[in-house]
N, C-alpha and C positions, 0 to 999 in steps of 0.2 A: 711850275709854269715855264721857268727858264730852260728846263731840259726839253720840253716840248718845242719851244722856240728854236733851240739848237738843232733838233732833228729836222724841223721844217725848213730851217735855213740851209742846212746841208742839202736836203732834197731839192729845194728851189734853186739854190746857187748852182748845183751841178746840172740841174735840168737846163738852166740858162746857158751854162758853158757848153754842154753837149749840143744844144740847138745851134749855138753860135759856131761851133766847129763844123757841124754838118753843113751849115750854109756858107761859111767863109774859108774853109780849108778843103781843097780838093784831095781826093785819095792819091797818095804817092807824093804829095807836096810836103815839104818840110820847112819849118821856120825855127830859128834859134832865138831864144830870149834869155834874159837874166845872165848877160855876159857869156852866152854860149853854153850855160850849164843845164838848160832845159831845152828839149827839142819838141816842138809841137808837130804832131802828125796824126792824122785821123785814121782810126782803125775800127773795124766792126768785129766784135768778139761774140761769136755764136755759142760759145761754151761758157765755162767759168774761168777762173784764173788760168792764164796761158792757153786758152781755148780747150781746156780739158772738158770732155763730154759734149763736144760740139755736135756729135751725131745723135745725141739723146736729148734734144731740146724740150720735148714734152715732159719727160721725167724730170729734167732740170727745173722747169717752171713749177712743177708740183712740189718738188723738194724745197726749192727756194721759197715758194709761197708758204709752205707749211712751217719752215724754220722762221720766217718773218712773223707769222702769226704767233708762234710760241715766244719769240723774242719780244713781241709787242705785249703779250700777256705778262711776261716776266718784268718788263719795263713798268707796266701799270702797277704791278704788285710792289715793286721797289719804290715807285713814286708815292704810293699810299703810305708806306712805312717810313720813308725818309731816314733810314738808318745809316746808309753808307753812300755819301754823295760821289765818292770816287768811282764806285761800281756803276752808279746811276749815270754818271758822265760817260763812262765807257759804253754802256748799253745804249745811251742816246746817240752816240757817234755810230755805233753798229746799226742802229735802227734807221737813222737818216740815210747812211750810205747804202745799206741793204735795200731800203725802199726805193731809192733812186735807180739802182741797177735793176731791181725787179720790175719797176715800171718800164724801163727800156726793153727788157726781155718780152714783156707782154705787148707793149705798144708798137715796138719796132721789129721785134723778132731777133734782136741782137743788142749788145751793150756797146755804147760808144766810148771808146778809149781815145785819149788825145794828147798825151805827153809822155816823154821818156826823160830820164836823167842822163846826162853826159858825164860818165865816170871813167876811171881807168879800167873798170871791170867790164869786159865785152858782154858777158852774159847778162849783166844788169841793164846795159844800154839797149838790149833787144826787147825788154819788157815794156809794154805800153800801158799806162795807167789812166785813171780819171780821179777826180777829187773824192768820189765815193769810195774808191778802192783804198785810198789813204786813210779815210775816216774809219773804214771797216778794220783796217790793220791797227790803227792807233786805238780804236775802241776796244778791240780784243785784248791788246796789251794792257790798257788801263783797267779793264774789268778783272783780268787775272791778277794784275799787280795789287789791286785794292781788295782782293778777296782775303778774308780773315782766316 
């Protein structure tokens, strides 16, 4: 049950943040938070990571939806076995983040990204994320790390 709550919390929390950024942050506007280490800025991503496949939106929706269904079935299988909570945690993060971004793709036609890190690395500063992106990244690492 706690893994389902985690996935739903990620989905709901990022849904709230995305809606908040859409309403309260104009495109092109930037705000620094966390002592200047995080830059808030609203971006519409029509593709996947770094706007890859932005011109293939229908195929992207089909592929993402199919992967999400497979991931959900795998999650349900893991949940019933209760063998490796580390993998289940990783897949729960992947599922919550993936569902949030997929919902955006279907409902809005784009994924709302809204923050960047301020680092000494210029290339990293240009990438705009959302909480779901971080959950997908961390979930993938956890699932692979905990694989036996």
